[in-house]
PyMOL Python script that loads the backbone (N, CA, C, O; Angstrom):
from pymol import cmd

cmd.read_pdbstr("""\
ATOM      1  N   VAL A   1     100.111 108.844  93.902  1.00  0.00           N
ATOM      2  CA  VAL A   1      99.824 107.421  93.823  1.00  0.00           C
ATOM      3  C   VAL A   1      98.471 107.243  93.135  1.00  0.00           C
ATOM      4  O   VAL A   1      97.493 107.915  93.462  1.00  0.00           O
ATOM      5  N   THR A   2      98.445 106.316  92.170  1.00  0.00           N
ATOM      6  CA  THR A   2      97.204 105.983  91.484  1.00  0.00           C
ATOM      7  C   THR A   2      97.002 104.478  91.558  1.00  0.00           C
ATOM      8  O   THR A   2      97.906 103.714  91.220  1.00  0.00           O
ATOM      9  N   VAL A   3      95.819 104.045  92.000  1.00  0.00           N
ATOM     10  CA  VAL A   3      95.483 102.626  92.044  1.00  0.00           C
ATOM     11  C   VAL A   3      94.298 102.422  91.102  1.00  0.00           C
ATOM     12  O   VAL A   3      93.283 103.110  91.213  1.00  0.00           O
ATOM     13  N   TYR A   4      94.432 101.473  90.174  1.00  0.00           N
ATOM     14  CA  TYR A   4      93.376 101.247  89.180  1.00  0.00           C
ATOM     15  C   TYR A   4      93.375  99.797  88.750  1.00  0.00           C
ATOM     16  O   TYR A   4      94.389  99.126  88.943  1.00  0.00           O
ATOM     17  N   PRO A   5      92.312  99.273  88.182  1.00  0.00           N
ATOM     18  CA  PRO A   5      90.973  99.885  88.130  1.00  0.00           C
ATOM     19  C   PRO A   5      90.302  99.814  89.499  1.00  0.00           C
ATOM     20  O   PRO A   5      90.710  99.047  90.372  1.00  0.00           O
ATOM     21  N   ASN A   6      89.308 100.597  89.659  1.00  0.00           N
ATOM     22  CA  ASN A   6      88.509 100.569  90.886  1.00  0.00           C
ATOM     23  C   ASN A   6      87.061 100.806  90.495  1.00  0.00           C
ATOM     24  O   ASN A   6      86.699 101.927  90.138  1.00  0.00           O
ATOM     25  N   PRO A   7      86.230  99.782  90.553  1.00  0.00           N
ATOM     26  CA  PRO A   7      86.411  98.463  91.148  1.00  0.00           C
ATOM     27  C   PRO A   7      87.342  97.576  90.323  1.00  0.00           C
ATOM     28  O   PRO A   7      87.523  97.784  89.124  1.00  0.00           O
ATOM     29  N   PHE A   8      87.935  96.572  91.000  1.00  0.00           N
ATOM     30  CA  PHE A   8      88.864  95.646  90.367  1.00  0.00           C
ATOM     31  C   PHE A   8      88.324  94.227  90.489  1.00  0.00           C
ATOM     32  O   PHE A   8      87.399  93.969  91.259  1.00  0.00           O
ATOM     33  N   SER A   9      88.916  93.298  89.714  1.00  0.00           N
ATOM     34  CA  SER A   9      88.493  91.900  89.808  1.00  0.00           C
ATOM     35  C   SER A   9      89.677  91.027  90.205  1.00  0.00           C
ATOM     36  O   SER A   9      89.886  90.808  91.399  1.00  0.00           O
ATOM     37  N   SER A  10      90.453  90.525  89.266  1.00  0.00           N
ATOM     38  CA  SER A  10      91.515  89.578  89.604  1.00  0.00           C
ATOM     39  C   SER A  10      92.873  90.220  89.863  1.00  0.00           C
ATOM     40  O   SER A  10      93.784  89.556  90.357  1.00  0.00           O
ATOM     41  N   SER A  11      93.023  91.509  89.535  1.00  0.00           N
ATOM     42  CA  SER A  11      94.273  92.205  89.819  1.00  0.00           C
ATOM     43  C   SER A  11      94.026  93.705  89.843  1.00  0.00           C
ATOM     44  O   SER A  11      93.017  94.200  89.340  1.00  0.00           O
ATOM     45  N   ALA A  12      94.968  94.409  90.437  1.00  0.00           N
ATOM     46  CA  ALA A  12      94.928  95.864  90.459  1.00  0.00           C
ATOM     47  C   ALA A  12      96.352  96.359  90.228  1.00  0.00           C
ATOM     48  O   ALA A  12      97.321  95.648  90.496  1.00  0.00           O
ATOM     49  N   THR A  13      96.461  97.562  89.739  1.00  0.00           N
ATOM     50  CA  THR A  13      97.761  98.152  89.430  1.00  0.00           C
ATOM     51  C   THR A  13      97.935  99.422  90.240  1.00  0.00           C
ATOM     52  O   THR A  13      96.991 100.189  90.433  1.00  0.00           O
ATOM     53  N   ILE A  14      99.158  99.633  90.711  1.00  0.00           N
ATOM     54  CA  ILE A  14      99.472 100.848  91.461  1.00  0.00           C
ATOM     55  C   ILE A  14     100.589 101.572  90.727  1.00  0.00           C
ATOM     56  O   ILE A  14     101.577 100.966  90.313  1.00  0.00           O
ATOM     57  N   ARG A  15     100.417 102.876  90.575  1.00  0.00           N
ATOM     58  CA  ARG A  15     101.430 103.705  89.915  1.00  0.00           C
ATOM     59  C   ARG A  15     101.919 104.735  90.919  1.00  0.00           C
ATOM     60  O   ARG A  15     101.131 105.481  91.500  1.00  0.00           O
ATOM     61  N   LEU A  16     103.225 104.762  91.114  1.00  0.00           N
ATOM     62  CA  LEU A  16     103.854 105.729  92.012  1.00  0.00           C
ATOM     63  C   LEU A  16     104.381 106.880  91.164  1.00  0.00           C
ATOM     64  O   LEU A  16     105.233 106.680  90.298  1.00  0.00           O
ATOM     65  N   ASN A  17     103.882 108.065  91.410  1.00  0.00           N
ATOM     66  CA  ASN A  17     104.236 109.205  90.578  1.00  0.00           C
ATOM     67  C   ASN A  17     105.646 109.721  90.846  1.00  0.00           C
ATOM     68  O   ASN A  17     106.291 110.231  89.929  1.00  0.00           O
ATOM     69  N   GLU A  18     106.137 109.605  92.069  1.00  0.00           N
ATOM     70  CA  GLU A  18     107.429 110.176  92.438  1.00  0.00           C
ATOM     71  C   GLU A  18     108.301 109.118  93.087  1.00  0.00           C
ATOM     72  O   GLU A  18     108.699 109.264  94.243  1.00  0.00           O
ATOM     73  N   MET A  19     108.594 108.078  92.370  1.00  0.00           N
ATOM     74  CA  MET A  19     109.319 106.924  92.903  1.00  0.00           C
ATOM     75  C   MET A  19     110.710 107.276  93.409  1.00  0.00           C
ATOM     76  O   MET A  19     111.163 106.676  94.384  1.00  0.00           O
ATOM     77  N   ASN A  20     111.396 108.210  92.798  1.00  0.00           N
ATOM     78  CA  ASN A  20     112.775 108.489  93.153  1.00  0.00           C
ATOM     79  C   ASN A  20     112.947 109.305  94.430  1.00  0.00           C
ATOM     80  O   ASN A  20     114.078 109.461  94.891  1.00  0.00           O
ATOM     81  N   GLN A  21     111.899 109.818  95.006  1.00  0.00           N
ATOM     82  CA  GLN A  21     112.031 110.665  96.186  1.00  0.00           C
ATOM     83  C   GLN A  21     112.055 109.881  97.495  1.00  0.00           C
ATOM     84  O   GLN A  21     112.460 110.420  98.525  1.00  0.00           O
ATOM     85  N   ILE A  22     111.630 108.627  97.474  1.00  0.00           N
ATOM     86  CA  ILE A  22     111.582 107.810  98.689  1.00  0.00           C
ATOM     87  C   ILE A  22     112.249 106.475  98.387  1.00  0.00           C
ATOM     88  O   ILE A  22     112.055 105.909  97.311  1.00  0.00           O
ATOM     89  N   ASP A  23     113.033 105.972  99.336  1.00  0.00           N
ATOM     90  CA  ASP A  23     113.786 104.737  99.125  1.00  0.00           C
ATOM     91  C   ASP A  23     112.902 103.504  99.025  1.00  0.00           C
ATOM     92  O   ASP A  23     113.140 102.634  98.187  1.00  0.00           O
ATOM     93  N   LYS A  24     111.886 103.422  99.874  1.00  0.00           N
ATOM     94  CA  LYS A  24     111.106 102.185  99.959  1.00  0.00           C
ATOM     95  C   LYS A  24     109.629 102.510 100.168  1.00  0.00           C
ATOM     96  O   LYS A  24     109.255 103.194 101.121  1.00  0.00           O
ATOM     97  N   TYR A  25     108.806 102.008  99.263  1.00  0.00           N
ATOM     98  CA  TYR A  25     107.358 102.129  99.404  1.00  0.00           C
ATOM     99  C   TYR A  25     106.787 100.776  99.819  1.00  0.00           C
ATOM    100  O   TYR A  25     107.297  99.729  99.419  1.00  0.00           O
ATOM    101  N   GLU A  26     105.740 100.803 100.611  1.00  0.00           N
ATOM    102  CA  GLU A  26     105.041  99.583 101.000  1.00  0.00           C
ATOM    103  C   GLU A  26     103.554  99.770 100.741  1.00  0.00           C
ATOM    104  O   GLU A  26     103.005 100.852 100.948  1.00  0.00           O
ATOM    105  N   LEU A  27     102.913  98.704 100.288  1.00  0.00           N
ATOM    106  CA  LEU A  27     101.471  98.692 100.073  1.00  0.00           C
ATOM    107  C   LEU A  27     100.858  97.678 101.019  1.00  0.00           C
ATOM    108  O   LEU A  27     101.294  96.529 101.078  1.00  0.00           O
ATOM    109  N   ARG A  28      99.850  98.103 101.755  1.00  0.00           N
ATOM    110  CA  ARG A  28      99.095  97.217 102.636  1.00  0.00           C
ATOM    111  C   ARG A  28      97.628  97.338 102.267  1.00  0.00           C
ATOM    112  O   ARG A  28      97.109  98.434 102.056  1.00  0.00           O
ATOM    113  N   LEU A  29      96.963  96.172 102.193  1.00  0.00           N
ATOM    114  CA  LEU A  29      95.541  96.115 101.861  1.00  0.00           C
ATOM    115  C   LEU A  29      94.827  95.450 103.028  1.00  0.00           C
ATOM    116  O   LEU A  29      95.256  94.402 103.510  1.00  0.00           O
ATOM    117  N   TYR A  30      93.734  96.063 103.481  1.00  0.00           N
ATOM    118  CA  TYR A  30      92.982  95.580 104.640  1.00  0.00           C
ATOM    119  C   TYR A  30      91.545  95.299 104.244  1.00  0.00           C
ATOM    120  O   TYR A  30      90.986  95.976 103.381  1.00  0.00           O
ATOM    121  N   ASN A  31      90.942  94.286 104.883  1.00  0.00           N
ATOM    122  CA  ASN A  31      89.518  94.054 104.662  1.00  0.00           C
ATOM    123  C   ASN A  31      88.722  94.987 105.570  1.00  0.00           C
ATOM    124  O   ASN A  31      89.308  95.766 106.322  1.00  0.00           O
ATOM    125  N   VAL A  32      87.387  94.916 105.508  1.00  0.00           N
ATOM    126  CA  VAL A  32      86.557  95.844 106.282  1.00  0.00           C
ATOM    127  C   VAL A  32      86.661  95.623 107.789  1.00  0.00           C
ATOM    128  O   VAL A  32      86.286  96.499 108.569  1.00  0.00           O
ATOM    129  N   LEU A  33      87.166  94.464 108.207  1.00  0.00           N
ATOM    130  CA  LEU A  33      87.361  94.204 109.627  1.00  0.00           C
ATOM    131  C   LEU A  33      88.711  94.708 110.129  1.00  0.00           C
ATOM    132  O   LEU A  33      89.008  94.621 111.321  1.00  0.00           O
ATOM    133  N   GLY A  34      89.527  95.236 109.217  1.00  0.00           N
ATOM    134  CA  GLY A  34      90.824  95.771 109.589  1.00  0.00           C
ATOM    135  C   GLY A  34      91.962  94.773 109.532  1.00  0.00           C
ATOM    136  O   GLY A  34      93.090  95.100 109.901  1.00  0.00           O
ATOM    137  N   ALA A  35      91.685  93.552 109.074  1.00  0.00           N
ATOM    138  CA  ALA A  35      92.733  92.535 108.957  1.00  0.00           C
ATOM    139  C   ALA A  35      93.545  92.781 107.682  1.00  0.00           C
ATOM    140  O   ALA A  35      92.979  93.019 106.615  1.00  0.00           O
ATOM    141  N   GLU A  36      94.861  92.723 107.802  1.00  0.00           N
ATOM    142  CA  GLU A  36      95.724  92.890 106.641  1.00  0.00           C
ATOM    143  C   GLU A  36      95.625  91.649 105.750  1.00  0.00           C
ATOM    144  O   GLU A  36      95.859  90.530 106.206  1.00  0.00           O
ATOM    145  N   VAL A  37      95.277  91.856 104.478  1.00  0.00           N
ATOM    146  CA  VAL A  37      95.114  90.732 103.552  1.00  0.00           C
ATOM    147  C   VAL A  37      96.177  90.716 102.457  1.00  0.00           C
ATOM    148  O   VAL A  37      96.309  89.728 101.734  1.00  0.00           O
ATOM    149  N   LEU A  38      96.934  91.803 102.332  1.00  0.00           N
ATOM    150  CA  LEU A  38      97.999  91.859 101.340  1.00  0.00           C
ATOM    151  C   LEU A  38      99.055  92.838 101.812  1.00  0.00           C
ATOM    152  O   LEU A  38      98.740  93.924 102.299  1.00  0.00           O
ATOM    153  N   TYR A  39     100.305  92.447 101.664  1.00  0.00           N
ATOM    154  CA  TYR A  39     101.433  93.321 101.961  1.00  0.00           C
ATOM    155  C   TYR A  39     102.483  93.106 100.888  1.00  0.00           C
ATOM    156  O   TYR A  39     102.819  91.968 100.561  1.00  0.00           O
ATOM    157  N   THR A  40     102.997  94.182 100.344  1.00  0.00           N
ATOM    158  CA  THR A  40     104.066  94.068  99.363  1.00  0.00           C
ATOM    159  C   THR A  40     104.946  95.311  99.402  1.00  0.00           C
ATOM    160  O   THR A  40     104.481  96.414  99.691  1.00  0.00           O
ATOM    161  N   ILE A  41     106.215  95.110  99.106  1.00  0.00           N
ATOM    162  CA  ILE A  41     107.144  96.222  98.950  1.00  0.00           C
ATOM    163  C   ILE A  41     107.126  96.598  97.475  1.00  0.00           C
ATOM    164  O   ILE A  41     107.245  95.738  96.602  1.00  0.00           O
ATOM    165  N   LEU A  42     106.978  97.873  97.210  1.00  0.00           N
ATOM    166  CA  LEU A  42     106.904  98.364  95.838  1.00  0.00           C
ATOM    167  C   LEU A  42     108.285  98.832  95.404  1.00  0.00           C
ATOM    168  O   LEU A  42     108.846  99.758  95.992  1.00  0.00           O
ATOM    169  N   THR A  43     108.830  98.198  94.382  1.00  0.00           N
ATOM    170  CA  THR A  43     110.174  98.515  93.921  1.00  0.00           C
ATOM    171  C   THR A  43     110.193  99.123  92.522  1.00  0.00           C
ATOM    172  O   THR A  43     111.248  99.518  92.026  1.00  0.00           O
ATOM    173  N   ARG A  44     109.028  99.195  91.890  1.00  0.00           N
ATOM    174  CA  ARG A  44     108.937  99.765  90.540  1.00  0.00           C
ATOM    175  C   ARG A  44     107.887 100.858  90.526  1.00  0.00           C
ATOM    176  O   ARG A  44     107.023 100.910  91.401  1.00  0.00           O
ATOM    177  N   GLN A  45     107.960 101.721  89.544  1.00  0.00           N
ATOM    178  CA  GLN A  45     106.993 102.811  89.450  1.00  0.00           C
ATOM    179  C   GLN A  45     105.583 102.290  89.188  1.00  0.00           C
ATOM    180  O   GLN A  45     104.611 102.851  89.693  1.00  0.00           O
ATOM    181  N   ILE A  46     105.467 101.216  88.397  1.00  0.00           N
ATOM    182  CA  ILE A  46     104.161 100.610  88.124  1.00  0.00           C
ATOM    183  C   ILE A  46     104.228  99.143  88.518  1.00  0.00           C
ATOM    184  O   ILE A  46     105.073  98.399  88.021  1.00  0.00           O
ATOM    185  N   SER A  47     103.338  98.731  89.410  1.00  0.00           N
ATOM    186  CA  SER A  47     103.295  97.351  89.890  1.00  0.00           C
ATOM    187  C   SER A  47     101.866  96.846  89.832  1.00  0.00           C
ATOM    188  O   SER A  47     100.925  97.574  90.149  1.00  0.00           O
ATOM    189  N   THR A  48     101.708  95.588  89.422  1.00  0.00           N
ATOM    190  CA  THR A  48     100.396  94.943  89.409  1.00  0.00           C
ATOM    191  C   THR A  48     100.409  93.855  90.469  1.00  0.00           C
ATOM    192  O   THR A  48     101.351  93.066  90.545  1.00  0.00           O
ATOM    193  N   PHE A  49      99.365  93.811  91.284  1.00  0.00           N
ATOM    194  CA  PHE A  49      99.287  92.784  92.318  1.00  0.00           C
ATOM    195  C   PHE A  49      98.044  91.940  92.119  1.00  0.00           C
ATOM    196  O   PHE A  49      96.980  92.431  91.741  1.00  0.00           O
ATOM    197  N   ASP A  50      98.214  90.645  92.387  1.00  0.00           N
ATOM    198  CA  ASP A  50      97.162  89.654  92.190  1.00  0.00           C
ATOM    199  C   ASP A  50      96.171  89.723  93.347  1.00  0.00           C
ATOM    200  O   ASP A  50      96.564  89.694  94.513  1.00  0.00           O
ATOM    201  N   THR A  51      94.896  89.814  93.019  1.00  0.00           N
ATOM    202  CA  THR A  51      93.844  89.878  94.030  1.00  0.00           C
ATOM    203  C   THR A  51      92.805  88.782  93.816  1.00  0.00           C
ATOM    204  O   THR A  51      91.718  88.831  94.392  1.00  0.00           O
ATOM    205  N   GLY A  52      93.137  87.802  92.994  1.00  0.00           N
ATOM    206  CA  GLY A  52      92.195  86.742  92.655  1.00  0.00           C
ATOM    207  C   GLY A  52      91.769  85.894  93.837  1.00  0.00           C
ATOM    208  O   GLY A  52      90.720  85.252  93.784  1.00  0.00           O
ATOM    209  N   ASN A  53      92.563  85.876  94.908  1.00  0.00           N
ATOM    210  CA  ASN A  53      92.228  85.063  96.079  1.00  0.00           C
ATOM    211  C   ASN A  53      91.344  85.808  97.082  1.00  0.00           C
ATOM    212  O   ASN A  53      90.924  85.223  98.081  1.00  0.00           O
ATOM    213  N   LEU A  54      91.061  87.065  96.836  1.00  0.00           N
ATOM    214  CA  LEU A  54      90.246  87.850  97.764  1.00  0.00           C
ATOM    215  C   LEU A  54      88.764  87.734  97.421  1.00  0.00           C
ATOM    216  O   LEU A  54      88.400  87.736  96.246  1.00  0.00           O
ATOM    217  N   PRO A  55      87.911  87.634  98.433  1.00  0.00           N
ATOM    218  CA  PRO A  55      86.473  87.634  98.154  1.00  0.00           C
ATOM    219  C   PRO A  55      86.000  89.025  97.728  1.00  0.00           C
ATOM    220  O   PRO A  55      86.655  90.026  98.017  1.00  0.00           O
ATOM    221  N   ALA A  56      84.872  89.075  97.049  1.00  0.00           N
ATOM    222  CA  ALA A  56      84.291  90.357  96.651  1.00  0.00           C
ATOM    223  C   ALA A  56      83.988  91.170  97.900  1.00  0.00           C
ATOM    224  O   ALA A  56      83.591  90.626  98.930  1.00  0.00           O
ATOM    225  N   GLY A  57      84.178  92.470  97.797  1.00  0.00           N
ATOM    226  CA  GLY A  57      83.885  93.332  98.939  1.00  0.00           C
ATOM    227  C   GLY A  57      84.690  94.611  98.897  1.00  0.00           C
ATOM    228  O   GLY A  57      85.324  94.935  97.893  1.00  0.00           O
ATOM    229  N   VAL A  58      84.655  95.335 100.008  1.00  0.00           N
ATOM    230  CA  VAL A  58      85.342  96.614 100.150  1.00  0.00           C
ATOM    231  C   VAL A  58      86.666  96.385 100.871  1.00  0.00           C
ATOM    232  O   VAL A  58      86.742  95.628 101.839  1.00  0.00           O
ATOM    233  N   TYR A  59      87.702  97.051 100.380  1.00  0.00           N
ATOM    234  CA  TYR A  59      89.037  96.963 100.966  1.00  0.00           C
ATOM    235  C   TYR A  59      89.610  98.369 101.120  1.00  0.00           C
ATOM    236  O   TYR A  59      89.225  99.294 100.405  1.00  0.00           O
ATOM    237  N   PHE A  60      90.510  98.508 102.041  1.00  0.00           N
ATOM    238  CA  PHE A  60      91.180  99.779 102.272  1.00  0.00           C
ATOM    239  C   PHE A  60      92.673  99.575 102.068  1.00  0.00           C
ATOM    240  O   PHE A  60      93.237  98.575 102.511  1.00  0.00           O
ATOM    241  N   TYR A  61      93.304 100.521 101.400  1.00  0.00           N
ATOM    242  CA  TYR A  61      94.735 100.403 101.150  1.00  0.00           C
ATOM    243  C   TYR A  61      95.474 101.564 101.802  1.00  0.00           C
ATOM    244  O   TYR A  61      94.910 102.625 102.070  1.00  0.00           O
ATOM    245  N   ARG A  62      96.761 101.319 102.047  1.00  0.00           N
ATOM    246  CA  ARG A  62      97.638 102.354 102.577  1.00  0.00           C
ATOM    247  C   ARG A  62      99.004 102.176 101.929  1.00  0.00           C
ATOM    248  O   ARG A  62      99.583 101.090 101.965  1.00  0.00           O
ATOM    249  N   VAL A  63      99.510 103.247 101.339  1.00  0.00           N
ATOM    250  CA  VAL A  63     100.852 103.252 100.766  1.00  0.00           C
ATOM    251  C   VAL A  63     101.717 104.092 101.688  1.00  0.00           C
ATOM    252  O   VAL A  63     101.404 105.249 101.968  1.00  0.00           O
ATOM    253  N   THR A  64     102.810 103.500 102.159  1.00  0.00           N
ATOM    254  CA  THR A  64     103.720 104.214 103.049  1.00  0.00           C
ATOM    255  C   THR A  64     105.097 104.302 102.420  1.00  0.00           C
ATOM    256  O   THR A  64     105.480 103.475 101.592  1.00  0.00           O
ATOM    257  N   GLY A  65     105.819 105.308 102.827  1.00  0.00           N
ATOM    258  CA  GLY A  65     107.191 105.492 102.398  1.00  0.00           C
ATOM    259  C   GLY A  65     107.941 106.240 103.467  1.00  0.00           C
ATOM    260  O   GLY A  65     107.453 107.247 103.982  1.00  0.00           O
ATOM    261  N   THR A  66     109.114 105.768 103.807  1.00  0.00           N
ATOM    262  CA  THR A  66     109.926 106.357 104.865  1.00  0.00           C
ATOM    263  C   THR A  66     109.101 106.544 106.142  1.00  0.00           C
ATOM    264  O   THR A  66     109.120 107.605 106.765  1.00  0.00           O
ATOM    265  N   ASP A  67     108.384 105.492 106.511  1.00  0.00           N
ATOM    266  CA  ASP A  67     107.607 105.428 107.760  1.00  0.00           C
ATOM    267  C   ASP A  67     106.502 106.462 107.888  1.00  0.00           C
ATOM    268  O   ASP A  67     106.132 106.830 109.003  1.00  0.00           O
ATOM    269  N   LYS A  68     105.966 106.936 106.771  1.00  0.00           N
ATOM    270  CA  LYS A  68     104.787 107.805 106.848  1.00  0.00           C
ATOM    271  C   LYS A  68     103.833 107.455 105.719  1.00  0.00           C
ATOM    272  O   LYS A  68     104.245 106.974 104.664  1.00  0.00           O
ATOM    273  N   THR A  69     102.560 107.704 105.955  1.00  0.00           N
ATOM    274  CA  THR A  69     101.532 107.397 104.965  1.00  0.00           C
ATOM    275  C   THR A  69     101.601 108.392 103.823  1.00  0.00           C
ATOM    276  O   THR A  69     101.541 109.604 104.031  1.00  0.00           O
ATOM    277  N   ILE A  70     101.729 107.861 102.608  1.00  0.00           N
ATOM    278  CA  ILE A  70     101.746 108.679 101.403  1.00  0.00           C
ATOM    279  C   ILE A  70     100.320 108.869 100.895  1.00  0.00           C
ATOM    280  O   ILE A  70      99.928 109.967 100.501  1.00  0.00           O
ATOM    281  N   GLN A  71      99.550 107.775 100.912  1.00  0.00           N
ATOM    282  CA  GLN A  71      98.160 107.830 100.464  1.00  0.00           C
ATOM    283  C   GLN A  71      97.406 106.639 101.023  1.00  0.00           C
ATOM    284  O   GLN A  71      97.971 105.564 101.223  1.00  0.00           O
ATOM    285  N   SER A  72      96.131 106.846 101.269  1.00  0.00           N
ATOM    286  CA  SER A  72      95.250 105.750 101.665  1.00  0.00           C
ATOM    287  C   SER A  72      93.925 105.940 100.943  1.00  0.00           C
ATOM    288  O   SER A  72      93.594 107.035 100.490  1.00  0.00           O
ATOM    289  N   GLY A  73      93.183 104.855 100.848  1.00  0.00           N
ATOM    290  CA  GLY A  73      91.907 104.956 100.145  1.00  0.00           C
ATOM    291  C   GLY A  73      91.131 103.654 100.196  1.00  0.00           C
ATOM    292  O   GLY A  73      91.498 102.713 100.900  1.00  0.00           O
ATOM    293  N   LYS A  74      90.055 103.622  99.436  1.00  0.00           N
ATOM    294  CA  LYS A  74      89.140 102.488  99.421  1.00  0.00           C
ATOM    295  C   LYS A  74      89.115 101.882  98.022  1.00  0.00           C
ATOM    296  O   LYS A  74      89.101 102.592  97.017  1.00  0.00           O
ATOM    297  N   LEU A  75      89.109 100.542  97.983  1.00  0.00           N
ATOM    298  CA  LEU A  75      88.995  99.797  96.734  1.00  0.00           C
ATOM    299  C   LEU A  75      87.847  98.812  96.856  1.00  0.00           C
ATOM    300  O   LEU A  75      87.518  98.365  97.955  1.00  0.00           O
ATOM    301  N   ILE A  76      87.245  98.476  95.739  1.00  0.00           N
ATOM    302  CA  ILE A  76      86.133  97.520  95.721  1.00  0.00           C
ATOM    303  C   ILE A  76      86.500  96.375  94.785  1.00  0.00           C
ATOM    304  O   ILE A  76      86.866  96.590  93.630  1.00  0.00           O
ATOM    305  N   ARG A  77      86.395  95.146  95.307  1.00  0.00           N
ATOM    306  CA  ARG A  77      86.633  93.966  94.469  1.00  0.00           C
ATOM    307  C   ARG A  77      85.303  93.395  94.034  1.00  0.00           C
ATOM    308  O   ARG A  77      84.419  93.137  94.851  1.00  0.00           O
ATOM    309  N   ILE A  78      85.175  93.201  92.721  1.00  0.00           N
ATOM    310  CA  ILE A  78      83.977  92.580  92.154  1.00  0.00           C
ATOM    311  C   ILE A  78      84.363  91.207  91.628  1.00  0.00           C
ATOM    312  O   ILE A  78      85.542  90.932  91.405  1.00  0.00           O
ATOM    313  N   MET A  79      83.392  90.362  91.433  1.00  0.00           N
ATOM    314  CA  MET A  79      83.663  89.014  90.910  1.00  0.00           C
ATOM    315  C   MET A  79      83.833  89.046  89.420  1.00  0.00           C
ATOM    316  O   MET A  79      84.067  88.007  88.803  1.00  0.00           O
TER     317      MET A  79
END
""", "prot")
cmd.dss("prot")
cmd.show_as("cartoon", "prot")
cmd.util.cbc("prot")
cmd.orient("prot")
């Protein structure tokens, strides 16, 4: 899984390297307080998600597939 750019501004893109091995991927984005601020089901190998409504700051993401975490990490939103 690759998430770019980082830092991001109005959108970010996620690339799933092995899309065909898992039926359903989910992306969850959390703020520093642990509140979920974005949830989406990923159905394509490359997906762009809108982040223009999020304030600048640090966010944590988690990509899951078949009920297990595939990757997690930190993203930074700039204005």
